[in-house]
N, C-alpha and C positions, 0 to 999 in steps of 0.2 A: 460950840462948848455943846448947846442937848444935839448937832448931829456929830461934833469927836466923840460921845458919849455912849451914841447909839450906832456907830460904825463899830468901835471898837465892844460893845454888843455884839455886831456883827459878829466880827471876827473872831472871837471870844468865845463865839457858842458855834460855829465849821468845825474849831478846833474841837471842841467838848464831843459833834458829833460823830467826825473823826476817830474821835478816842471812843467812844462808845464801838465804832465798826474794824475793830481788832480784833483778832483771832484769837480762840482759849490760847494755840501751838504759839503766835506772837505774846501773851499772855503771859505764857511762861516762858521763853529768854526774857524779854523784862525782869520776870520774878527772881529770876536767877543772879542777874544783871544787881539786881537789887539786897537780895537778897551775903550779895560778896559787895557790897561798895564800899564799907567800913574797910574789912580786909586789900582790896584794889587799892585806894585811895593811897593807906598809907605805906603799899609799893611803891606806889610811880613816887611819892616824896623824898622814899629812900633813894630813888636813880636820882631823883632832881636835889635832891643835896649830893648827892658822890660827884656825878657831872664827869665822868667819865671820857674824851674825847677821844677820835675814828683809830677801831682798831687794840685801842685799852679801856676797852665797856668789859671786866672781865668781871668786877663785880656785879653790874644791874646783865652785865649777861646769867652769871648764875642766878642773879634770885628771881630772877624771868622763868628762867629754865626747873631750874629746880620749885617753883609755882605749878610750872603746869606737869611735870612728873607730882607733884602729891596730888592735882586734880583727874589722875590717870591716864595723859596723855604716855605715849612713849616718843623719848627724847633723844636724837642721835646730836650729840654737840661736839664742835669743832669743824665742821663743815666743809666743803671747797675751799681748808688747805687753812681755813680764817676759825684760829682760836677762841672768835667772841662769836659765833656765826655758826645754828644752833634750829633744828627741825623739831617740833612738835606734834606729832602726830597720834587720832585716836581714829577709829571704825574700820573697815577696808570697804575695798571695794567702787560702783562709781555711785554717782560722778566723785570725783574730790575737786574742792576747792579751798580752798587755801585764802589765809586772811596773811600781810604781813606787819611786823612791828621793827619802829628803829628805835635805838634808845644813845646814838650818843651823841654828846655837849659843844658846845660851841668854845673855846678858848677863849680868854683876857675877858671876859663880861659878869662874873657870878656877883650873884644882887641879893639882895633880904629878901623874904615876900612882906613888901610892905610897897607904895606908892609915891616916894621917890628915892633915889639917887643911894645905894651902900652896898656895899660886898661886902657878899657872904666872908668871903676867902680869899684878901685882896694877893689880887694877878688870876685868879682861877676860875677856871670854864663855867660854867653857866650853860644852861638848855632851855637859849632863845630862841627856838626854832620847838619848839614843847615836847618832842621827843618822852622825851619822858610820861606823856602822856598817851604817845602814837603806841609806845610799845603797849604797855600795859591798854592800852582801849580793845588794839588791838585783839593781846589776848582773852581777854572778856568778851568780847564776843564770841571768839571761840569754843570755850569751856560755858560758855550759853547752847552753843548749838551738842556740843559731845555729849548735855545732858540732853538732849533731843534723841540721839542717835543711842545712846545707852539707855536709856527707858525705847526705844523700838519706834519712834515716833515716825523717824525718816529713818533712810538707810544708806550709804557712801562716807566717807571720810574727807574728817577735817584737818587742816595742817596750818598751825601753827609756827610763822619761819619768820625766827633770828634774823635781823640783817644789820648789821653794826654800819658804823665809817661809812653814811650816806653822804656828810660835810663836806669831805676830804678823799680820801681816795675813792668811792661810789661802788663799795663792797658788793652790795649785785649783780655788777657785775660778770663780778669773776663766780658771783654764784650761780645764776647763768648759765657760764660757763662749764662747770660743774653739772649740769644737766638737772637742778634743783625743781625747779619749773614742770618738767620734762611730764610729769604723770598727770600735772593739773591741771582741770577743763573750766577756771573762772580764777580771777587770782582778784581781790580786793583788800583796798587799802583807801587811810584816810589821812588827810593832816591838820592838826593845828591853822588858825587864821583868826577873822576878824570876823568872820560871815561863814554863817549853813548855806547851804546845796551841794549839791551832786555836781560835782566837778566834773565837765565835760567840755573845760578848754586845754590844750595840749604846753606845755614844756616847752623851754629852751633845749639843741638839743646844746653841745658844749664842748669839747678840747685843753684838756690840762696840759703845760708843759712846763719846761724849766729851762734858765739858757742859761750857760758859762762860760765867761770869758773869762782865757789866761794871761797874761801878758811876762810882764821884769820888773820888777822892784827896781827901783834906787830911790836918793836920795830926793826930795821934791827942788828945793835948793842946791845945793853944788853938786850936784852933776843930773839934771830932769833927761840930759838928752840920751842919758844911760839906762834911760826907764822905756817903758811899752804898757799904757795902762787903760790895765782892765777897765775902768771905772769909765774912763775918753768913750771904751766900745759902749757901754753898757747907756751911757746917758743919747749916744749917737742912736741906740736903736729908739730908745721909750722915746724921741723927739722926731724916726718914722711913724711907727707905728700913730702917734700923733697928728701926725698929717696925713696919715694914711684914710683913719677917718673922715676926713672929704670923701673921699674914694671908693665907702662902701657901703654895698644899702640899706639901708634906715635900720632894718634888722637888725642887725647886726652887731654885737658891744664885743669888745673889748678892753679886759681889764688887770692891772701888772700889781705886782710886789716888789719892790726893790729888797730879796734878804740881809746882799752883801754887796753896799756901791764900795768900799775900800774901811779899814781900822782905824788909820788915826791921816793929820793933814800932812803933818812934812815925811810923810810914805806915795810915790807911786805905786797904785792899788798892784797888785799883778795877778789881781784876781778879784771878780765881780759875777752877782746871780742874781737874777731874776727868776718869778713864777709870773707865768703871763697862762692867758687864761683866755678863749674866744666864744662865745657864742653866736649863734642861731634860730630862727625859730624851724629846722628842719634841715636837717642833715650835709643834702645836697648841698647847701649855700655857704653851710660851716666848714669845709673840707677844706675850698682854694683859698681860704683866707687864711687857714695856715697852714699852706703847702707855702704862700707866698710868702709872709709871718717867717715863714723856717727862711725861706731866702737871706730875707733881711738880715738875716744874724748870720748869716756867708759876712752881706756887704760893709755892716759894722764896724764889721772884724778885719775884714778887709782897710778900709778906712784909719781905723785905732792899728794894726797893723799888727793885731794881737794871734791868737788859736782862737776856737769857739767850740764848741758843744752843746746840741737842742735834743734835748731827752723826755719821750713823751711822760706823763705819767699815772693821767686817766683818759678817758672820755667816755661822752654820757649821748644815748638818742632821745630826741624829743618824745613827748613821751604820745599813744599811740588811743588816740581819742574813741572811748565804745559809748553811743550815746541808748544805746538799746538798754545796755548798764545803766546810765543815768537816771532812765524812768523807770527801771526796777526802787533806785533809790531814793528817788523824787517821789516816790507815794507814798516809804514810807516815812518819811520828814514829814512829810505831811499828819501821818496819821497822826503818828507823835506830837505831836507841835509843837512852839518853837518850846525855848528852853525860860525856865521863870528865873527873873534875879532877883536877890533885898535889895533895901534901897541901901545897903550899905553895900552890897559886892558893883552895885550903880556906883557910889562917890567914887569908890575905891579906883576905875572905871576913869570915874570924873580926872580927877589925881594924880592916874599916870594920864591922860593926853590932856594934863595942864603941864606937867613935867617934862610931855618932850615937845610943847610948843602945836603943840590942833582941837580945833573946836571941840569943847567940850562938851559932845554928846551922849558919854556916857556908852553901855554896854548895847549891840544891835543881836536881839530877837526876834529879829522877822526869817521866815522860811523860801530865802531866793527860788523867785519861780528858774525853770530850767533854761538856759540859756539860747543862744542860739550858740554852738562851736563857728569861733574866729578862725579864717585861715591864722593869722597868722597874730597870735597872740602875745602880747609883753610876759611880764614874773620873769620866775626862778626858772631854776633847772631840778632834777631832780630822776637818781636811777633808778625810778620805775618806773623811766621810761623805758631802758632796755626790758623788764622786766615784762612791760606793751604789748613788744615787741614778739615775746616770741609768751601768748597764753592770754587770751582776753581779762582785757583788766576792767575793772569798777572803781572810780575814785568818790574820797567826797571828802567838804569841808567842813568843819565845825567847827563855831566862836570857843577860843578859848583866852581871847586878850580882846581891847576897843578898839571898836573904831578905827582906823587910819594909826592902830600902830606898827609904830617903823618896829620891823620882825630884824631878826638875828639880833637882839639888844637885852640891852639892860631890862627894858619892860614888855618882856612877855617870859622874861626867866620870873619876873615877881609876879607875876597873872599863874603862870605855869605851877606854883610851890603853895597855891591858895586854892579855895571853895570854885572863882572862878577857871583857872581854869582843873579841878578836881569836875565841874558839872556840866564840861565840855565832851568830858572824857569818857563817861558815863553816859550821853546823851549818844558819843560818835560809835559806843559798843553794841548799845538799843539797834540805831538805825541798820549797824552790818551784820551781824545776826540779825533780822525781820528778812536786809537780802538775801543771806545764804539759805535763808529760808524758804524761801521765793524759791531759787534753784536748783535747792534740793526734791521740792516736789514738786517742781514742775518741770520736768526736762525740754520744753520745747522753747522756754525761755535762755535756755542755755542754749540751745541751739539759734532762737532768733541773737545774742550774742557773741558765741563763733558763727556764725553767718556775716556782721557785722565783722567784726574782727578781718573775718578773710580777706572781704571788701578790703577793707580798709588796707590792711598788708600789699596786694597784689601779687606783685612776682617778685613782690625786692628780700631782697638776701643780707637778715641779720650780722653783721661781723663786726667786735665785739671792738671797742677804739681802747682795747690797753695794751701794754706792753708781754712780751712772751716775759717770762717764767710765773711766782709764783705771784702772792699778793704780795704786797711791799709790807708787811707784821714788823714795825716797830723792836725792835732789839732790847730786852731792856733788859741782857747779863751786863750789857755794860755799866 
């Protein structure tokens, strides 16, 4: 017990010393964010309650854009032909540092801010990825930097880039194609998580596509021989996908959702539809699998004697890691020290873990040491990857939910609407603004970050994986 107390004392002392080493400029950033903490929390909670999904985040985007405008930013709305995308800019000249924010929710996981499952609005969406925190936390970082530019402490331009539809269509791809990051020197991003760390791991490349089969309806009992079943083709296709799993590399992920397999049991279905998604750790590994899966759709159609159509929805690159940027972020995390949780917050976290059948460990307050970058990481995908192939990108993960919490679930929604999520959001804004300040004040850091970006990208030519035409904005007039 004495040994444990001594180690705790050493850790507390080291973080106390680190806090004392924070420069006046960085203390100014922290004070700006602390002064606005109540407003920022209220803004996050409004977006949490709205829980608007892909390309339909009209009120959420308006709240963020209005707040930026009130803070003195020049706001350009509806960029890249996306009504809910916007860019808020302050300052002029170089360097240009951007911070991006997301604010879309996930369908069907509405939840109250409590540690047992109970929808806020039955069947509605919820922020199961913490994007209500993501957007506001990033805007807070931009506001803190804006104050330093306004006071003449630093020179340059800060941009907050509001990026919709990360969960479904990957809106940043169209924004990249529209040149939103063309004049940016370095981009900063963060994501809510179950641990706090400078994120130097990549994500998975992904392609999203839809497969439709078209047959001939008939009575399922009286004359099924007159029918051509689109549902048969769908089943043959998914069977082929499941057999293929044994013959792809371990890094490949394939998953699908049957959106229409027929309407009633006594009709041979003349239409079926499948939403298919394929991932791999590298785009070059992904594309051959995607091409083979398209051929398989033709094979299934031939076997069922029906017609078929494959439509590309969207696709994203893996994230281009930047360790030089990660080192800058890591130093600022260590200066800030870990998030401190109350007894009530720890208990809330444990109850979340109990409800999701995880070990009741509570909140992870530790700052993770800078990790070695893995060649083939697991995990999910993000359209931040496409940004990272067009501008040097620095990533951060901050704890907003207890350890081992199932992501994209009601449990994350619950945490995002109460103080655990709020604390993570405010912490992230401080860490990002401090890192941005380092870049503004030291051009050599930008040079190092840019040099690594160019080396990692090499001669690769970025080509967006999206269908031709404008973004797939829902028609709300129907």
